[in-house]
C-alpha positions as CSV (number, residue, x, y, z in Angstrom):
1,M,-1.6,-2.6,-19.5
2,S,0.3,-0.9,-16.7
3,E,-2.5,1.5,-15.8
4,A,-5.0,-1.3,-16.0
5,M,-2.9,-3.4,-13.6
6,I,-3.0,-0.6,-11.0
7,L,-6.7,-0.1,-11.4
8,E,-7.2,-3.8,-11.1
9,H,-5.2,-3.9,-7.9
10,A,-7.2,-0.9,-6.6
11,S,-10.5,-2.7,-7.4
12,L,-9.5,-5.8,-5.5
13,T,-9.1,-4.1,-2.2
14,D,-11.3,-2.2,0.2
15,T,-8.4,-0.4,2.0
16,D,-7.8,3.3,2.1
17,F,-4.5,3.2,0.1
18,L,-2.7,1.1,-2.4
19,I,1.1,1.1,-2.0
20,Y,4.0,-0.4,-4.0
21,T,7.1,-1.0,-2.0
22,G,10.5,-2.7,-2.0
23,D,12.6,-4.6,0.4
24,F,15.1,-2.7,2.5
25,C,13.3,0.6,1.9
26,G,13.4,3.0,4.8
27,Y,10.8,5.3,3.2
28,C,8.5,2.3,2.7
29,R,8.7,1.5,6.4
30,A,8.1,5.2,7.2
31,L,5.1,5.3,5.0
32,K,3.6,2.2,6.6
33,N,4.2,3.8,10.1
34,L,2.6,7.0,8.9
35,L,-0.5,5.3,7.6
36,E,-0.8,3.1,10.6
37,G,-0.4,6.0,12.9
38,K,-3.3,7.8,11.3
39,E,-5.3,4.5,11.4
40,L,-5.5,4.3,7.6
41,S,-5.5,0.9,6.0
42,Y,-3.4,-0.1,3.0
43,T,-2.8,-2.9,0.5
44,E,0.8,-3.5,-0.3
45,Y,2.5,-5.0,-3.3
46,N,6.3,-5.4,-3.0
47,F,8.2,-5.0,-6.2
48,D,10.8,-7.5,-5.0
49,H,8.2,-10.2,-4.9
50,H,6.5,-9.5,-8.2
51,D,8.5,-9.7,-11.4
52,G,7.8,-7.0,-13.9
53,M,5.5,-5.0,-11.7
54,R,8.0,-2.1,-11.1
55,Q,8.3,-1.5,-14.8
56,A,4.5,-1.4,-15.2
57,V,4.0,1.0,-12.3
58,V,6.8,3.3,-13.6
59,Q,5.3,3.3,-17.0
60,A,1.9,4.3,-15.7
61,T,3.1,6.9,-13.2
62,G,6.6,8.1,-14.2
63,H,7.5,7.6,-10.5
64,R,10.8,5.6,-10.4
65,T,11.4,5.2,-6.7
66,V,9.5,3.4,-3.9
67,P,7.1,3.7,-2.3
68,V,4.4,4.5,-4.9
69,V,1.2,5.6,-3.3
70,F,-2.4,5.7,-4.4
71,D,-5.4,7.1,-2.4
72,L,-8.4,4.8,-2.8
73,R,-10.8,6.7,-0.6
74,G,-12.4,8.8,-3.4
75,E,-14.5,7.8,-6.3
76,Q,-11.4,7.5,-8.5
77,T,-7.9,6.1,-7.7
78,L,-5.6,9.0,-7.1
79,F,-1.9,8.8,-7.6
80,I,-0.1,10.7,-4.8
81,G,3.6,10.0,-5.3
82,G,6.1,8.8,-2.8
83,F,6.6,9.2,1.0
84,D,7.2,12.9,1.0
85,E,4.3,13.7,-1.2
86,T,2.0,11.4,0.9
87,N,3.2,13.0,4.1
88,R,2.3,16.5,2.7
89,Y,-1.0,15.2,1.2
90,L,-2.2,13.8,4.5
91,K,-1.4,17.0,6.3
92,K,-3.6,18.8,3.9
93,T,-6.5,16.3,3.9
94,S,-6.5,15.3,7.6
């Protein structure tokens, strides 16, 4: 169910990235600034506004903190990790 939810979210968007965030999260704001600075689009789901979503994403990814980032630009949805992993990933792929 949890992986299916992520894949469904990914299929419903035509943005570059799918991100899961939380309120009052400095790394989430930094991630959005990073993506916007590189002119990359994203679809955001905020865990604080969707009951049960955090548990489903943690179950699918094992990633317990926010943000949780997926690259949607390839043929398959690619789990990257959080802010630090995304920052390193974009340096390699840019």
